[in-house]
TORLUM-588679 format. One record per residue (C-alpha): residue number from 1; residue in one letter; x, y, z. Coordinates in nm, 2 decimals, m for minus. Last residue first. Layout:
! TORLUM-588679
num  residu  u  v  w
NUM  a  X  Y  Z
...
END
This chain:
! TORLUM-588679
num  residu  u  v  w
612  l  0.74  5.29  1.16
611  k  0.81  5.41  1.52
610  l  0.61  5.12  1.68
609  s  0.80  4.86  1.49
608  s  1.13  5.00  1.61
607  e  1.01  5.00  1.97
606  v  0.91  4.63  1.93
605  f  1.24  4.53  1.78
604  n  1.43  4.72  2.05
603  k  1.23  4.55  2.32
602  l  1.31  4.20  2.17
601  a  1.68  4.29  2.17
600  e  1.65  4.38  2.54
599  f  1.50  4.05  2.61
598  q  1.81  3.88  2.49
597  f  1.74  3.57  2.29
596  p  1.73  3.20  2.35
595  k  1.57  3.15  2.10
594  e  1.63  3.29  1.76
593  l  1.48  3.64  1.69
592  c  1.32  3.72  1.36
591  p  1.24  4.04  1.18
590  s  0.96  4.02  0.91
589  k  1.06  4.01  0.55
588  v  0.94  3.66  0.47
587  k  1.09  3.43  0.20
586  q  1.42  3.34  0.38
585  l  1.25  3.28  0.70
584  f  1.02  3.02  0.54
583  q  1.32  2.85  0.37
582  q  1.50  2.83  0.71
581  t  1.20  2.70  0.89
580  s  1.14  2.43  0.62
579  l  1.51  2.34  0.64
578  n  1.50  2.29  1.00
577  i  1.78  2.44  1.21
576  n  1.56  2.75  1.28
575  d  1.36  2.56  1.54
574  a  1.38  2.77  1.85
573  t  1.17  3.05  1.70
572  i  1.06  3.41  1.74
571  l  0.90  3.62  1.47
570  i  0.82  3.99  1.51
569  v  0.52  4.11  1.31
568  r  0.46  4.48  1.26
567  n  0.75  4.50  1.00
566  y  0.55  4.26  0.77
565  k  0.26  4.50  0.74
564  y  m0.07  4.36  0.87
563  g  m0.36  4.31  0.63
562  r  m0.57  4.06  0.83
561  e  m0.60  3.81  0.55
560  n  m0.26  3.85  0.37
559  i  m0.02  3.93  0.66
558  i  m0.19  3.78  0.96
557  y  m0.32  3.47  0.76
556  d  0.03  3.41  0.61
555  y  0.18  3.43  0.96
554  l  m0.10  3.18  1.08
553  k  m0.01  2.95  0.80
552  y  0.36  2.94  0.89
551  g  0.28  2.90  1.26
550  t  0.07  2.59  1.16
549  l  m0.31  2.59  1.16
548  s  m0.55  2.38  1.35
547  g  m0.37  2.44  1.68
546  p  m0.03  2.40  1.85
545  l  0.25  2.64  1.77
544  q  0.60  2.65  1.62
543  i  0.66  2.99  1.45
542  d  0.64  3.19  1.77
541  l  0.47  3.52  1.69
540  i  0.51  3.86  1.85
539  i  0.25  4.09  1.70
538  v  0.28  4.47  1.71
537  d  0.02  4.76  1.67
536  f  m0.27  4.53  1.72
535  d  m0.63  4.53  1.59
534  n  m0.90  4.33  1.76
533  h  m1.21  4.10  1.69
532  k  m1.08  3.88  1.41
531  l  m0.72  3.89  1.55
530  l  m0.83  3.76  1.89
529  n  m1.01  3.46  1.73
528  i  m0.71  3.38  1.50
527  a  m0.48  3.39  1.80
526  e  m0.69  3.14  2.00
525  d  m0.69  2.90  1.70
524  t  m0.31  2.95  1.65
523  s  m0.24  2.85  2.00
522  y  m0.13  3.00  2.34
521  a  m0.26  3.37  2.30
520  c  m0.15  3.67  2.50
519  t  m0.27  4.04  2.51
518  i  m0.06  4.33  2.61
517  d  m0.16  4.70  2.65
516  m  0.17  4.88  2.61
515  g  0.34  5.11  2.86
514  l  0.69  5.01  2.76
513  r  0.75  4.87  3.09
512  e  0.49  4.61  3.01
511  l  0.74  4.47  2.77
510  s  0.95  4.27  3.03
509  i  0.66  4.14  3.21
508  k  0.48  4.02  2.90
507  i  0.80  3.85  2.77
506  l  0.83  3.68  3.11
505  q  0.47  3.56  3.10
504  q  0.51  3.42  2.75
503  l  0.83  3.24  2.85
502  d  0.66  3.07  3.14
501  k  0.36  2.98  2.93
500  e  0.54  2.82  2.64
499  d  0.27  2.83  2.36
498  e  0.36  3.18  2.24
497  i  0.14  3.43  2.05
496  i  0.21  3.77  2.21
495  l  m0.02  4.04  2.09
494  l  0.07  4.41  2.15
493  q  m0.16  4.72  2.15
492  n  0.00  5.05  2.19
491  k  m0.16  5.22  1.90
490  i  m0.49  5.08  1.74
489  v  m0.45  4.96  1.38
488  q  m0.65  5.03  1.06
487  s  m0.59  4.73  0.84
486  p  m0.39  4.72  0.52
485  s  m0.56  4.53  0.24
484  n  m0.39  4.27  0.03
483  p  m0.07  4.24  0.23
482  e  0.26  4.16  0.06
481  n  0.46  3.84  0.13
480  k  0.28  3.57  m0.03
479  i  0.43  3.23  0.04
478  d  0.55  3.03  m0.26
477  e  0.54  2.70  m0.44
476  q  0.29  2.50  m0.22
475  f  0.31  2.13  m0.13
474  q  0.02  2.02  0.08
473  p  0.06  2.13  0.44
472  i  0.10  1.83  0.68
471  t  m0.15  1.71  0.94
470  i  m0.07  1.39  1.13
469  v  m0.35  1.23  1.34
468  f  m0.24  0.97  1.59
467  n  m0.55  0.77  1.67
466  s  m0.56  0.55  1.99
465  g  m0.78  0.26  2.06
464  g  m1.16  0.19  2.00
463  l  m1.15  0.13  1.63
462  p  m1.28  0.48  1.57
461  s  m0.97  0.59  1.74
460  d  m0.96  0.86  2.02
459  k  m0.72  1.15  1.94
458  l  m0.35  1.22  1.97
457  e  m0.23  1.51  1.76
456  i  0.06  1.56  1.52
455  t  0.13  1.89  1.35
454  g  0.31  1.99  1.02
453  g  0.53  2.27  0.91
452  i  0.81  2.05  0.77
451  s  1.00  2.07  1.09
450  e  0.68  2.00  1.29
449  i  0.67  1.65  1.14
448  v  1.04  1.58  1.21
447  v  1.01  1.70  1.57
446  k  0.69  1.51  1.64
445  s  0.85  1.19  1.50
444  l  1.16  1.25  1.74
443  t  0.93  1.28  2.04
442  l  0.72  0.98  1.93
441  g  1.02  0.75  1.92
440  l  1.21  0.91  2.21
439  g  1.08  0.70  2.51
438  l  1.41  0.54  2.58
437  a  1.29  0.19  2.62
436  k  1.60  m0.01  2.73
435  s  1.50  0.04  3.09
434  n  1.20  m0.18  3.04
433  d  0.93  m0.06  3.27
432  e  0.73  0.05  2.97
431  t  0.49  0.35  2.99
430  t  0.75  0.58  2.83
429  f  0.85  0.95  2.86
428  f  1.21  1.01  2.76
427  p  1.13  1.33  2.56
426  e  0.77  1.44  2.59
425  f  0.54  1.34  2.30
424  v  0.33  1.10  2.51
423  k  0.30  1.34  2.80
422  d  m0.03  1.52  2.72
421  k  m0.22  1.18  2.69
420  i  m0.09  1.07  3.03
419  e  m0.39  1.15  3.25
418  c  m0.64  1.06  2.97
417  p  m0.53  0.70  2.95
416  i  m0.40  0.59  2.61
415  g  m0.61  0.34  2.41
414  p  m0.69  m0.03  2.49
413  g  m0.60  m0.15  2.14
412  d  m0.80  m0.12  1.82
411  d  m0.54  0.09  1.63
410  m  m0.55  0.41  1.42
409  v  m0.27  0.59  1.23
408  s  m0.43  0.89  1.06
407  i  m0.25  1.08  0.79
406  v  m0.40  1.42  0.69
405  i  m0.26  1.61  0.40
404  n  m0.37  1.97  0.41
403  n  m0.50  2.21  0.16
402  e  m0.87  2.14  0.23
401  d  m0.86  1.82  0.44
400  m  m0.70  1.54  0.24
399  g  m0.65  1.17  0.31
398  v  m0.41  0.89  0.41
397  d  m0.55  0.62  0.65
396  v  m0.31  0.39  0.82
395  i  m0.53  0.12  0.99
394  v  m0.40  m0.11  1.27
393  e  m0.58  m0.43  1.36
392  n  m0.55  m0.72  1.60
391  e  m0.52  m0.61  1.97
390  a  m0.32  m0.30  1.90
389  y  m0.06  m0.18  2.15
388  k  0.27  m0.27  1.98
387  v  0.12  m0.23  1.63
386  a  0.03  0.14  1.72
385  n  0.38  0.22  1.84
384  n  0.52  0.05  1.53
383  i  0.29  0.28  1.32
382  i  0.42  0.59  1.49
381  s  0.79  0.49  1.46
380  i  0.73  0.40  1.09
379  l  0.58  0.74  1.03
378  s  0.88  0.91  1.17
377  q  1.12  0.68  0.97
376  a  0.93  0.77  0.65
375  f  0.95  1.14  0.73
374  q  1.32  1.13  0.79
373  k  1.39  0.92  0.48
372  p  1.18  1.16  0.26
371  v  1.31  1.50  0.38
370  c  0.99  1.68  0.33
369  n  0.77  1.90  0.10
368  m  0.44  1.73  0.03
367  y  0.25  1.62  m0.29
366  v  m0.09  1.48  m0.36
365  v  m0.22  1.25  m0.63
364  i  m0.59  1.18  m0.61
363  s  m0.75  0.84  m0.53
362  p  m0.65  0.87  m0.17
361  f  m0.47  0.58  0.00
360  r  m0.57  0.33  0.27
359  f  m0.31  0.11  0.43
358  t  m0.41  m0.19  0.64
357  v  m0.18  m0.34  0.92
356  n  m0.31  m0.67  1.04
355  k  m0.10  m0.75  1.36
354  p  0.20  m0.98  1.41
353  c  0.36  m0.85  1.09
352  k  0.47  m1.17  0.88
351  a  0.21  m1.10  0.61
350  s  0.40  m0.77  0.53
349  y  0.43  m0.46  0.73
348  l  0.78  m0.34  0.64
347  p  0.69  m0.31  0.27
346  l  0.43  m0.03  0.35
345  v  0.69  0.22  0.48
344  m  0.95  0.32  0.22
343  s  0.80  0.24  m0.13
342  r  0.42  0.26  m0.06
341  i  0.46  0.55  0.18
340  l  0.67  0.76  m0.05
339  a  0.46  0.68  m0.36
338  n  0.13  0.77  m0.18
337  v  0.28  1.11  m0.06
336  e  0.43  1.23  m0.40
335  i  0.75  1.41  m0.32
334  k  0.88  1.77  m0.34
333  t  1.21  1.74  m0.16
332  l  1.35  1.91  0.14
331  g  1.72  1.86  0.17
330  e  1.93  1.54  0.19
329  e  2.28  1.66  0.30
328  p  2.13  1.79  0.62
327  i  2.20  2.16  0.69
326  g  2.45  2.23  0.96
325  k  2.49  1.98  1.24
324  f  2.80  2.16  1.37
323  d  2.63  2.50  1.36
322  f  2.34  2.36  1.55
321  i  2.55  2.21  1.82
320  q  2.77  2.52  1.83
319  s  2.46  2.74  1.88
318  i  2.35  2.51  2.17
317  i  2.69  2.54  2.34
316  s  2.70  2.92  2.28
315  k  2.36  2.95  2.45
314  c  2.48  2.74  2.75
313  i  2.79  2.97  2.78
312  e  2.57  3.27  2.77
311  c  2.37  3.13  3.06
310  n  2.69  3.08  3.24
309  k  2.78  3.45  3.21
308  q  2.43  3.57  3.31
307  l  2.43  3.34  3.62
306  k  2.77  3.48  3.71
305  e  2.63  3.83  3.67
304  v  2.33  3.75  3.88
303  v  2.55  3.62  4.16
302  t  2.76  3.94  4.15
301  k  2.44  4.16  4.15
300  l  2.33  3.95  4.45
299  l  2.65  4.04  4.64
298  p  2.63  4.41  4.54
297  e  2.27  4.48  4.64
296  q  2.11  4.68  4.37
295  i  1.88  4.43  4.20
294  n  1.60  4.55  3.97
293  d  1.77  4.55  3.62
292  a  1.97  4.24  3.68
291  l  1.66  4.05  3.80
290  i  1.47  4.12  3.47
289  e  1.77  4.01  3.26
288  i  1.81  3.70  3.48
287  a  1.44  3.61  3.42
286  g  1.49  3.65  3.05
285  s  1.79  3.42  3.04
284  i  1.61  3.16  3.24
283  v  1.30  3.17  3.03
282  t  1.51  3.16  2.71
281  l  1.70  2.86  2.85
280  p  1.37  2.69  2.91
279  n  1.26  2.74  2.55
278  k  1.59  2.65  2.39
277  l  1.64  2.33  2.57
276  h  1.38  2.15  2.37
275  r  1.56  2.24  2.05
274  a  1.89  2.11  2.18
273  l  1.73  1.78  2.29
272  a  1.56  1.74  1.94
271  i  1.87  1.83  1.75
270  t  2.09  1.58  1.94
269  l  1.83  1.31  1.92
268  q  1.80  1.36  1.54
267  p  2.18  1.34  1.51
266  g  2.19  1.02  1.71
265  i  1.88  0.87  1.55
264  s  2.02  0.91  1.20
263  e  2.24  0.61  1.18
262  q  1.99  0.38  1.36
261  h  1.71  0.49  1.12
260  t  1.95  0.44  0.82
259  l  2.02  0.09  0.94
258  m  1.66  0.01  1.01
257  l  1.56  0.14  0.67
256  y  1.83  m0.07  0.50
255  k  1.75  m0.38  0.70
254  e  1.39  m0.35  0.61
253  l  1.47  m0.29  0.24
252  n  1.69  m0.60  0.24
251  r  1.42  m0.80  0.41
250  e  1.15  m0.68  0.17
249  m  1.37  m0.76  m0.14
248  r  1.45  m1.10  0.00
247  r  1.08  m1.17  0.06
246  e  0.98  m1.06  m0.29
245  e  1.26  m1.27  m0.45
244  t  1.14  m1.58  m0.26
243  i  0.78  m1.53  m0.34
242  n  0.74  m1.86  m0.54
241  d  0.36  m1.92  m0.57
240  i  0.21  m2.27  m0.54
239  s  m0.15  m2.33  m0.63
238  s  m0.35  m2.63  m0.49
237  l  m0.69  m2.64  m0.67
236  i  m0.94  m2.86  m0.49
235  a  m1.20  m3.11  m0.59
234  r  m1.57  m3.23  m0.55
233  v  m1.66  m3.00  m0.25
232  k  m2.03  m3.02  m0.22
231  k  m2.24  m2.72  m0.31
230  h  m2.51  m2.94  m0.48
229  e  m2.41  m2.79  m0.83
228  d  m2.05  m2.91  m0.77
227  f  m1.80  m2.72  m0.56
226  l  m1.42  m2.64  m0.62
225  p  m1.22  m2.57  m0.31
224  t  m0.91  m2.33  m0.32
223  i  m0.58  m2.41  m0.15
222  i  m0.32  m2.14  m0.18
221  v  0.04  m2.24  m0.10
220  v  0.29  m1.96  m0.06
219  l  0.66  m2.05  m0.10
218  w  0.96  m1.88  0.04
217  i  1.31  m2.01  m0.03
216  p  1.60  m2.00  0.22
215  g  1.96  m1.99  0.13
214  k  2.17  m2.15  m0.16
213  e  2.21  m2.47  0.04
212  t  1.84  m2.48  0.11
211  d  1.62  m2.38  0.40
210  i  1.25  m2.39  0.33
209  s  1.01  m2.12  0.42
208  i  0.63  m2.18  0.40
207  e  0.34  m1.94  0.37
206  e  0.00  m2.10  0.40
205  v  m0.33  m1.98  0.25
204  f  m0.66  m2.16  0.30
203  t  m0.98  m2.13  0.11
202  k  m1.29  m2.29  0.27
201  g  m1.51  m2.59  0.20
200  e  m1.47  m2.72  0.56
199  k  m1.37  m3.08  0.50
198  i  m1.20  m3.05  0.15
197  a  m1.03  m2.73  0.25
196  k  m0.91  m2.88  0.58
195  e  m0.76  m3.19  0.39
194  c  m0.58  m2.94  0.16
193  i  m0.45  m2.75  0.46
192  c  m0.25  m3.05  0.57
191  e  m0.34  m3.20  0.91
190  r  m0.13  m3.10  1.21
189  l  0.23  m3.22  1.24
188  n  0.40  m2.93  1.08
187  k  0.76  m3.02  1.04
186  k  0.79  m2.75  0.77
185  r  0.92  m3.01  0.53
184  k  0.61  m3.22  0.62
183  m  0.39  m2.92  0.54
182  l  0.57  m2.88  0.21
181  y  0.51  m3.24  0.11
180  c  0.14  m3.21  0.20
179  c  0.11  m2.90  m0.02
178  f  0.28  m3.09  m0.31
177  r  0.03  m3.37  m0.31
176  e  0.22  m3.66  m0.47
175  n  0.14  m3.76  m0.83
174  k  0.39  m3.50  m0.97
173  d  0.67  m3.67  m0.77
172  v  0.89  m3.41  m0.58
171  h  1.23  m3.38  m0.74
170  k  1.17  m3.02  m0.84
169  v  1.20  m2.92  m0.48
168  a  1.54  m2.75  m0.45
167  d  1.53  m2.65  m0.81
166  p  1.24  m2.40  m0.75
165  l  0.92  m2.53  m0.91
164  d  0.84  m2.37  m1.26
163  h  0.90  m2.70  m1.44
162  w  0.59  m2.84  m1.27
161  n  0.37  m2.60  m1.48
160  v  0.06  m2.81  m1.42
159  s  0.01  m3.13  m1.20
158  y  m0.33  m3.28  m1.29
157  l  m0.56  m3.55  m1.13
156  v  m0.38  m3.58  m0.79
155  k  m0.60  m3.80  m0.57
154  k  m0.72  m3.66  m0.24
153  r  m1.05  m3.85  m0.26
152  a  m1.22  m3.51  m0.31
151  d  m1.01  m3.47  m0.63
150  i  m0.68  m3.28  m0.65
149  v  m0.59  m3.04  m0.94
148  q  m0.23  m2.93  m0.89
147  t  m0.09  m2.58  m0.97
146  v  0.25  m2.43  m1.03
145  f  0.16  m2.08  m1.12
144  p  0.20  m1.87  m1.44
143  i  m0.16  m1.93  m1.58
142  y  m0.15  m2.06  m1.93
141  p  m0.11  m2.43  m1.82
140  l  m0.41  m2.37  m1.60
139  l  m0.67  m2.32  m1.87
138  y  m0.65  m2.60  m2.12
137  e  m0.55  m2.94  m1.98
136  g  m0.61  m2.91  m1.60
135  l  m0.89  m2.66  m1.60
134  y  m1.07  m2.81  m1.89
133  k  m1.04  m3.16  m1.75
132  l  m1.17  m3.04  m1.41
131  i  m1.47  m2.88  m1.58
130  d  m1.54  m3.18  m1.79
129  s  m1.52  m3.41  m1.48
128  m  m1.76  m3.18  m1.30
127  s  m2.01  m3.22  m1.58
126  f  m2.08  m2.93  m1.81
125  h  m2.44  m2.84  m1.89
124  t  m2.57  m2.66  m2.20
123  p  m2.32  m2.86  m2.41
122  p  m2.17  m2.68  m2.71
121  e  m2.31  m2.83  m3.03
120  p  m2.09  m3.08  m3.20
119  e  m2.02  m2.98  m3.56
118  v  m1.99  m3.30  m3.77
117  l  m1.89  m3.31  m4.14
116  l  m2.01  m3.64  m4.30
115  i  m1.87  m3.73  m4.65
114  l  m2.05  m4.00  m4.84
113  q  m1.89  m4.24  m5.09
112  k  m1.93  m4.35  m5.46
111  k  m2.21  m4.15  m5.60
110  q  m2.19  m4.21  m5.97
109  q  m2.06  m3.93  m6.19
108  e  m1.89  m4.17  m6.43
107  e  m1.55  m4.06  m6.30
106  d  m1.65  m4.15  m5.95
105  f  m1.84  m3.91  m5.72
104  i  m1.78  m3.82  m5.36
103  f  m2.10  m3.71  m5.20
102  n  m2.19  m3.44  m4.94
101  t  m2.32  m3.42  m4.59
100  t  m2.33  m3.14  m4.33
99  f  m2.43  m3.26  m3.98
98  n  m2.50  m3.03  m3.68
97  a  m2.44  m3.20  m3.34
96  p  m2.58  m3.31  m3.01
95  v  m2.35  m3.54  m2.81
94  m  m2.52  m3.85  m2.67
93  i  m2.32  m4.04  m2.40
92  n  m2.33  m4.42  m2.47
91  d  m1.99  m4.46  m2.30
90  k  m1.83  m4.55  m2.64
89  s  m1.97  m4.22  m2.77
88  k  m2.30  m4.16  m2.95
87  i  m2.32  m3.87  m3.20
86  c  m2.65  m3.69  m3.23
85  g  m2.86  m3.53  m3.51
84  k  m2.94  m3.20  m3.69
83  f  m2.95  m3.17  m4.06
82  l  m2.77  m3.02  m4.35
81  l  m2.73  m3.15  m4.72
80  p  m2.45  m3.04  m4.94
79  g  m2.54  m3.18  m5.16
78  v  m2.72  m3.30  m5.47
77  l  m3.01  m3.55  m5.42
76  s  m3.09  m3.79  m5.72
75  r  m2.93  m4.08  m5.53
74  q  m3.20  m4.06  m5.26
73  k  m3.09  m4.39  m5.10
72  i  m2.78  m4.24  m4.93
71  i  m2.97  m3.94  m4.80
70  r  m3.25  m4.16  m4.65
69  k  m2.99  m4.39  m4.49
68  i  m2.83  m4.07  m4.33
67  e  m3.16  m3.94  m4.20
66  k  m3.25  m4.29  m4.05
65  g  m2.91  m4.30  m3.87
64  t  m2.96  m3.96  m3.72
63  k  m3.30  m4.06  m3.58
62  e  m3.17  m4.38  m3.44
61  d  m2.88  m4.23  m3.25
60  c  m2.52  m4.22  m3.38
59  y  m2.20  m4.43  m3.34
58  l  m2.34  m4.78  m3.43
57  f  m2.49  m4.63  m3.74
56  f  m2.14  m4.55  m3.87
55  s  m2.11  m4.93  m3.95
54  k  m1.76  m5.06  m3.89
53  n  m1.53  m5.10  m4.19
52  i  m1.27  m4.90  m4.01
51  l  m1.35  m4.80  m3.66
50  e  m1.13  m5.02  m3.44
49  q  m0.82  m4.91  m3.65
48  e  m0.91  m4.55  m3.57
47  y  m0.90  m4.60  m3.19
46  e  m1.22  m4.52  m3.00
45  k  m1.33  m4.24  m2.75
44  i  m1.64  m4.15  m2.94
43  i  m1.58  m3.77  m2.93
42  r  m1.20  m3.80  m2.94
41  l  m1.21  m4.03  m3.24
40  f  m1.42  m3.77  m3.43
39  h  m1.15  m3.50  m3.38
38  k  m0.88  m3.75  m3.48
37  n  m1.00  m3.79  m3.83
36  t  m1.22  m4.05  m4.00
35  e  m1.19  m4.30  m4.29
34  c  m1.39  m4.58  m4.46
33  i  m1.67  m4.62  m4.21
32  d  m1.96  m4.84  m4.32
31  g  m2.28  m4.65  m4.42
30  n  m2.38  m4.89  m4.71
29  s  m2.27  m4.65  m4.98
28  d  m1.93  m4.62  m4.82
27  t  m1.86  m4.39  m4.54
26  i  m1.62  m4.09  m4.48
25  i  m1.63  m3.93  m4.14
24  i  m1.51  m3.59  m4.04
23  p  m1.49  m3.42  m3.69
22  k  m1.41  m3.05  m3.70
21  e  m1.08  m2.87  m3.72
20  c  m1.02  m2.96  m4.08
19  f  m0.64  m2.97  m4.15
18  d  m0.56  m3.34  m4.16
17  m  m0.87  m3.49  m4.30
16  l  m0.92  m3.23  m4.57
15  f  m0.56  m3.26  m4.68
14  d  m0.59  m3.63  m4.70
13  i  m0.90  m3.60  m4.91
12  k  m0.74  m3.37  m5.15
11  r  m0.43  m3.58  m5.18
10  r  m0.64  m3.89  m5.25
9  l  m0.83  m3.70  m5.51
8  l  m0.51  m3.63  m5.69
7  s  m0.37  m3.98  m5.65
6  d  m0.68  m4.17  m5.79
5  s  m0.56  m4.52  m5.72
4  a  m0.74  m4.56  m5.39
3  y  m1.08  m4.45  m5.54
2  d  m1.06  m4.70  m5.83
1  m  m1.30  m4.54  m6.09
END
């Protein structure tokens, strides 16, 4: 049979050679190569025309050659026959392989040719050149980064995904180190980070901005050293990430947040100042009331009347301010804390922040009630304050403590001296000599945090600096109004819970005329201790108080835990403009007086409570 003329057999052989994924060799009865496929050519690194009619025994080791000769001579053998051997490349590198052999018969059933199917065994050890080849040709093309493989001699071996470069830099030659090109564009005269990576064996990251006609583009270059088995740098990976869109989004968000902060600082300042005026105005008004009841001399009575008249004018002005501001268009919203901080706060503290700002989030999902923009701006003010005074690091830790959300902003700065710790939240207080520093950032933050029933405290930081601890109630649907177990009360006992000492003392002087035994508390913790050991006929409660509990929570404790009826608790507040205060007052049934109030009105409430 003429093998070349047998068209059917020819087609079968061609199909086998083209579609088989393993090396195939066809030899004649002497072991000379008749045909082979591309997979075998890759192993021995030869061209096909150079192989035809050459002896296959030149491309295998001696043991393999002897086994093939034995198979050819044993004409009675019927395949397929399997054995282990080695293929030898042009570089004399031996590749272990499994061989499967079979014969091609002519029409007289005589063995005409031998087919060798070779399955190279995976190497137990890869050379560095094999690894670099695998990275450059097989792995990196599937990773969406522009990457160069550069050897220790600074020669570019592979440039992958070059088409993904921004148009402004696509003209760069693939054989040029792209990191060095970028450093030159940046006009950075020090050595390129690729050279440092080769010398020091460390990973380096560099962010570079390039101005173009269409605006700046931002690229991050990451240089990663590759080591051999002797821990020597044999090559580096230079990866380029285009972060232009991320930087543009960050800048737009930063501009938006700063703009909204500037737009809202005026109204917030007005509310903060008006609220801070309520307490001293209540003290002045109460003192005038007491003087009016005890002065008989006509001239002094005239002076007191004028004081009363002007005091009423001040009250009217403050009321108009709050009436004008009304309820904010953006009301209280139930919002997931992690999402709020990640979307509105975290993006402002990118790699360009002068200090390292780290955010830690809880693994659980927690919600709070707030005006999102206001709360985000407040947290930004606190973090900015920490960044200003930190040496290197700021940590923002979000956690849970029972039913409260606790956000700690810690820095490693010098800390705040003890003598001024009590002043940091006061309006216009600042440690800076710069006249442009108004000293209102922390004041406004405190106002916003307290408006949603939260507290903010200054503590020592585990990092050595300051630690601003924000405590906010976790979102709750309702506040219970009815008591669980009414307590037995003792008559003529009054508890005043008010942190403004001057106002507290004036209320005490004014109500002592009713013949009551009056006890005072300055914080929620002090009030709880008194309530545990005493029973009171009437409780006067300021909603905004320092302590481990908020005024809202203390009210809930008084009604539900201590069993007081709602008409035995009189609420006073200077903060009824806030939505959280308004919603609280709408839910409770206890009477409430807005500061500044007439002491006579407070007396009437107390007397009414005693009669019930």
